[in-house]
N, C-alpha and C positions, 0 to 999 in steps of 0.2 A: 558581497554587497547586498543590501536589502532595498526593495522597491515597494512603495506604497501604491496600491491599486484600489479602485472602488468597484464594488459589486453592483451591477445594474438590477433593475426590477425583474429582469429575466434570469438573474443569476450569472450573468456574463461578466468577465473581466477583460481588460486589454493588457496584453503582454507588452512591456516597454520595448521600443524599437531596438535599443541596445542589445537586449536579450534575444530578440528575434533574429537579429543579424549574427550575433555570436554563435547561436545554436542552429542557425539556418532554418528557422521555423517560417514556413510560408503559409499563405491562405490555403485552407483545405487540409493541412496536415492534421493527423490525429495525435493526441497526447493522452497520457494516462495520469489521472489524479490518484495519489495513494494516500490513504489515511494512515499516518505513521505515529499513532498514539499521541495526540496533542499537536501534531504538525501535519500540514498538507504538503505533499511533494508533487511537483509537476514533472513528469518524465516522458521521454520518447517511448513509444511502444517497442517491444523487442520482438524480433521475427521468430526466434526460437528460445522460449523461456527456459528450457532445460539447459541449453548450451550457455545461455546468458548467466545462469546460476552456477555453472561449473566453477569450482574453486572458491566459492563464496564463503565456505566454512573454514578454509585453510588458516586464516588469520586467527580464528577462535581457538584452535587446538582441539576442536570437537571432531570426533569421528562420525561417520554416517550412522553407526550404531547408536552413538550418543544422541545424535539428531533425531533419529527415529523414536528413541525412548522418550525424548522430550516432547515430540509431537503426540505420541500416544498418551502421555500423561496430560498434556493440554487438552486433547480430545476427551479424555475421561472426565476432566474437570468441567468441560463444556456440557457433556452429557448429563452430569450431576446437576448443573445449573438448570438445564432444560427440564429435567425430571422434577426438580423442586418447583419451577415455574408452572409446569403443567399441573402439578398437585395443588398448588395455590388456586389456579383457575378452576380446577374441578371442585374444590371445596368452597368456592365462593358463590 
């Protein structure tokens, strides 16, 4: 189900009461906003991120070695982008 909310001048939104009740969100609770590539997710914080992530790759068929290789390739691409950006700044 989707809910429409309005952002205040301070960047605040009101979580609809139905969702607060369903997920037991109370005043003072901390939540995590995650930028998920075109979508914003609102999640409860996890106490142990490592434990919470355990098994998250199982459905992908990806091994930890595959995951690490993917992360290293991603890091290398980001390093290249950063180097190009710094070169542009230096030359301007």
